[in-house]
N, C-alpha and C positions, 0 to 999 in steps of 0.2 A: 504494500500500500504506500502510495506517495504521501509524504509528510510535508508540512509547511517548511520545515528546515531544509529538507531535500530540495524542494522547489526553489527556495531562495538561494541555496548554495549553487544550484545549477545556473540560475540567472546571473549571479555574481561571477561565476566562471566564464560565462559568455562575455560579460563586460570586460573582464580581464583579458580574454583572448582577442577581443575586437579592438580596433584602434580608437573607437568612440570619438572620432574626429568627424566633424560635419563636412558636407560638400563645400569646398572653398572656405572662405572666412565666415564663420557662423554669426549671423545677426543675433542681437540680444534676445529676441523673442524665441529663436530656435534653441539657444542655450537654456532658456527657462523651460521650454518644452521638454528638453532632455532631462533636466533635473527633476521635473514633475513626474516624468515617466519612471525614472529610477526609484523615486520615492514611492510611487504607486505600486510598483512591483513588490515592495515589502509588505503591502497591505492587502494584496489580492488574495482571494480564497484559493485553496489548493485545487488543482485540476485533477481530481480523482473521481471515482464512481459516486462519491457523495455530492459532487458538483453537478447539477442537473444538465448543464450544457455539455458536459464531458462524461456522462454516465456510461455511454457505450463505446467511447474511443479512449483508449489508454495512451498515455504519453510516457509510460515507464521506459520503453526502449529509447525514446528520445533523450530522457534524462540520464540514461546510462552511456550516452554517446558523447565523446569529446569533440568539440568543434574549434576550428580556427577561422578567423574573419579577416579576409583581405581580398581586395579586388585585383584582377589581373587583366592585362590587355591581351587580346587575341594575337596569336602568332601571326606575323606579317605575311607569311606565305600561305595562310589558310584562307579559305573562302566559305561561303554559305550557299554555293550554287545548288548543292543537293537538297537544300531545305526550301528552296523557292518553289512556289506553286506555279504551274504552267498558266500562261495567259492571265496572270493576276496583276492588274495595274493598280498599284497602291503607293502611298507615301510610307516608306519603311523605316522603322526605328529598331535598332538591334542593341540588346544588352547582353554582355558576356559576363557570366558569373556576377550579375547584378550591377555591372558598370556599363554605362552608355558607350557604344563604339561608333564613332562618327564615320570611320572608314567603311564599315559594313552597312551603314544606313544610306537611304536614298530619300532626300528631302527637297530636291530641286523642283521649282515650279509651284511653290506654295502660293495660293492667292492672298491678297491683302486681308488682314484681319485674322490670320491663322498663325499661331505660335506652336511649333512642335520642337521641343528641345529637351536636353537633359536637365534634371533637377539642379545639378551643379551649376550649369550655365545660367539658369533662371534665377537662382539665389544670388549669384554674383552680379547679375545685371539689374534685377528688380526685386530685391528682398521685401520691400514694403508691400508690393502687389501680392506676393505669395502669402504674406502674413494674414491677408483677408480670409484665406480659405484653409491654410495648412492647420490640421488638427481641429477644425471647426465642425467636422462631420464625424470623424473617427474619434473614439474615446479610448485613450490608452490606459484609462483607469479600470477598464472592464476585462482586459485579457493580458496575461503576462507576455503573450506573443506580440500584441500590439505595442505594449510597453517596450519590448525588446527592439521592435522595428524603429520606434521613435528614438531610442537610446543609441542605436548603432547604425542608423541610416547612413549610407555612404553615397548613394546616387539613386536615380530613378528618372521619371519623366514628368514634364509639365506640358499639358495640352490645354490651350486656351483658344476659343473661337468666339469672335466678336458678335455683336448683335446682328441678327438676320442674315448671317453668313451661312450658306448651305454648301458644305464640302462635297464635291461630286465624286472624288476618289476616296476609297476607304483608307483609314490609318491602320497600318499593320505593325504590330509590335512582336518581335521575336525575342524570347528569352532563351539564350543558348547557355546551358549550364553544363559544365564538364566536371565541376568539383575539383579540378586539378590546378595547381599552381606550383611549379617546380621551385620557385623562389622561397616558398614557405618551409620546405623540408619537413613535411608533416610525417608523423609516425603512422604506423599501420592502424592505430586505434583512432586517429583523428580524421575528421572530414571537414570540408569547407562549408561555411554558411554564408548566406548573402541575404540582405534585407532591403530590396528595392522599394522605394516609396513613390507612388504616382499621384498626381493631382490633375484631374480632368474638369475643366470648367467650360460650360456652354452658356453664353449669355442669351438674353431674351431672343426667341425666334431662331436661334442657331440650330443647325441640323448636321449630324455626322454619323459615320459608321466606324466603329473601333473593333479591330480584330486582334486578339492576343493569342499567341501560340507559345506554349512552354515546351521546350525540347531539351532532353538530357542525353548526354553521351552514354552509350551502352555500358552497363556494369560499372557505373560511376556513382559513388555515394556522396551526398551533400544535403544540406538543409536550405531550402528556398522558402523564405518567409516574406511573402509579398503583401503589401497593403496599398489599396487604391481608394482614394476619396473622389467621388463624382458629384459635382454640383450642376444641376439643371435649372436654369432660371425660367421665367415665365415663357410658355409656348416653345421651349426648347425640346428637341427630340434626339435621342441617342439609341442607335442599335449597337449592341455590345455582344460580340461573339468571342468565346474563350475555348481554346482547345488545349487540354493538358495531356501531353504525351511524354512525361518525364521518364528518366531512367528507372528501371524496376528496383534499383537499390536506393532510391532517393526518398527524402522526406519533403513533402510539399504542403505548404499552407498558404492559401489565398484568402484575404479578408477584404471584401468589397463593401464600402459604405456609400449609400446613395441618398442625396438630399434633393427633393423635387419641389419646385415652386408651382403655382397654379397653372393648369392646362399643359404641363410638361408631360413627356412620354418617354419612358425607359423600357426597352425591350432587350432582355438578356438571355442568351443561349449558351450554356456551358456543357462541354463534352469532356469527360474524364476517363482516360484510358490507362495512364501510366502511374508510376510511383509505387513504392513499397507501402508507404503511409501517406495518404493524400486527403486533405480536408479543405473544403471550400465553404466559406461563410458569406452569406448575404445579410446585410443590415439595411433596411429601408424604413424610413419614417415619412408618413404623409402628414405634413404640418400645414399644407395649403390645399384648398379645395380644387376639385376637378382635375386632379392629376391621375395618370394611369401608369400601370407597371405590369409587365409580363415577364415571368421567369420560367425558363424551361431548361431541362438538363437530361443528359444521358450518361450513364456510367457502365463500363464493363469491368468486372472484377474477377481475377483468377487467382491461381496459387500464390501464396505469400504476398497477397495484396490486401490492404484495407483502404476503402474509399468512403469518405464521410461528407455529406452535405448538411449544412446547418443554416436554416433560414429564419430570420426574425423580421416580420413585416408588421408595422404598427399603423393602424388607421386612427388618427387622432382627430380628424376633421371630417366634415360631411362630403359626400359626392365624389369619392375616390374609388378607383377600381384596381384590383390586383388579382392576376390569375397566375398560379404556379402549377406546373406539370413536370414531373420528373419520372424517368424510367431507368431501370437497372437490369442488366443481364449478368448473372453470376454463374461461374463454373469452377471446377476444381475445388480447391479449399478457400476460395475467395470470400471476403466478408465485406459487407456494406452497411452503412448507417445513414438513415435519413431522419432528420429531426426538423420538422417545419412547424413554426409557431406564428399564427396570425392573431393579432390583438385588435379588437374593434372597440374603441372607447365610447363612452356614453354620448359624446357630442358628434360621433361619426355616423350620423344618420344617412341613410341611402347608400351605404357602402356596398360594394360588390366585390366579394372576396371568394375565390375558388382555389382549392389546394388538393392535388392528387399525387400519389406515388404508386407506381406499378412495377413489380419485380418479376422477372422470369428466371426461374431456377433450373439450371441445366444439369446439375449434379447433386448427389446426396450430401456431400460435404460442405457445400456452399451455405452461407448464413447471411441473413439480413435482419437488422433491427430497425423497424420503421415506426415513426411516431408523428403523424400529422396532427396538429392541434388547432382548435378554434376557441378563442376566448372572447365572448361577445357581451357587451354591456349596453348596446343600443338596441332599440326595438323595431326599427324600420331598416332592415338590411336584406341583402341577398347573398347568403354565404353557404358554402358546402365544403366538405373535406372527405377524403377517403383513401384507402390503400388496398392493393391486391398483391397477393403472392401466389404464383402458379407455375405450371410446367407447360411445355409445348403440348399442343393438342394432339393426342395420338391419332385421331381420325384424319386431321390435316396431314400429318406425317405419313400415314398409310396411303392416303390419296396420292401424294407426290411420289412415294415409292412405287406405287402401282403404275405410274406413268413413266417409269424407267429412270427416275432420278435417284442417285445413290443417297444413302442415309446422311452422310456428312454434308453433302450439298443441300439436301432438303432441310436439314436443321438450320444451316446457315441462312438459307433463304427465308425461313420463317422468323428467324431472329432479326434479319434485316427489315422484314415487314413490321415487326414489333417496334423497332427503333426508328422507322421512317417518319413517324409523326413528329419526332423531335428534330431529326436531321433536316427534314424538308423545310423547317422554319428558317434555315439559313438561306438567304436570297442571293448569296454570292456563289455562283456555280463552281469555281475552282476550289473554294473552301469546302463546299458541300461534297464534292467528289473526293477530296482528300480525306475528309472525315469518314466517308463510306469505306474507303480503302483501308484505313486503320481499323475500322470495325470488322471488316471481313478478315483481315490478317489476325486480329485477336481471336476471332471465332475458330480459326484453324487450330488453335491450341487446345480446343476442347476434345479430349481424347476419351474421357470416361463416358459410359452410357448415361442416358437421361435418368434423373431421379424417378423412382417409382416404377421403372420398367423391369 
């Protein structure tokens, strides 16, 4: 069992292992934020099974791992050609082990009113502007990992789009994590950790599409602790696609905080395929009326993998809409956790909140803990929640086999049909095709017979 002393000791070790130096010259407000985060970490509850948000996801293994914190520049003779999507025209930003790499990025031709740059650059050029949003949405007093990100942030991204600017090309962010830095001379027991911090601001009426891809070198161990704050002003709209395909030896944590003004629209689709231990958190608060949000997700979980989705959506005011739909495919000894909580407060009349989680179990040893929750204090609402856990339909499988399709192909096709409702929400064809390919490749690893057969 994790104790408070053990958790604090681990946090202190990470601070000692990290440089704890801010990007560039730290402004006074960032220094204060770091100090507050360090102090908060000593007061936070223990992340063990007695903590509701971490009841089903253990961090014991993480606390037993020794990490070093240092950014590295990518080797000059390396390229990312094999990672690029065919026929995908985007503004591309690349972070290598948490540090922005200008050489691998492509930002030419940005229209007026659009800023895409590293957090280091933005802090050096305009620290007062960043102070308006940095830390105003994410609360580092709620999680030791958010506190760690604030304490050890080294780099990240600043995306700012002016009022009424509609960006025609998507913004593509590639996180290339190798966990390797020969200059660190790490022992076999140590791994690299990185804490990128992103700030995304769309002013009134702005529209954009953001694509994040998390890629890890094969058999590379590291801890990627990513935190993103998104501010959508009145009538702004953001489509946000996230594809996590980290190394099967990696620890991955993404925390996304979204603040929406009236009549804004946030549509997020997250696909999780990789990582040994991967957790994605969404935190959304409706504090202004007539805002809409849609969250969708797909996860495949196999041997020696844990994938966790944790959603917190708070309807505080009237006339807001949130729809969340997540699907999982589990095989081998894979384990998944889905914890979705929607709160509708008493003043949030005419709220529309829908939450569902469906899971397809392909093997006996796979396991899922699913807990969709609705907490309603208003009396004029349209809300629902539900979850299903099932197997492939044997009659459908028999029908396909009777038409000459081998069992492995038939099962893969049925799984693709199950996942299609999520993947088809991606309106960028190259990304949609890439996600489908990763899904098909992951299903090839299913070698055990279906549970119950």
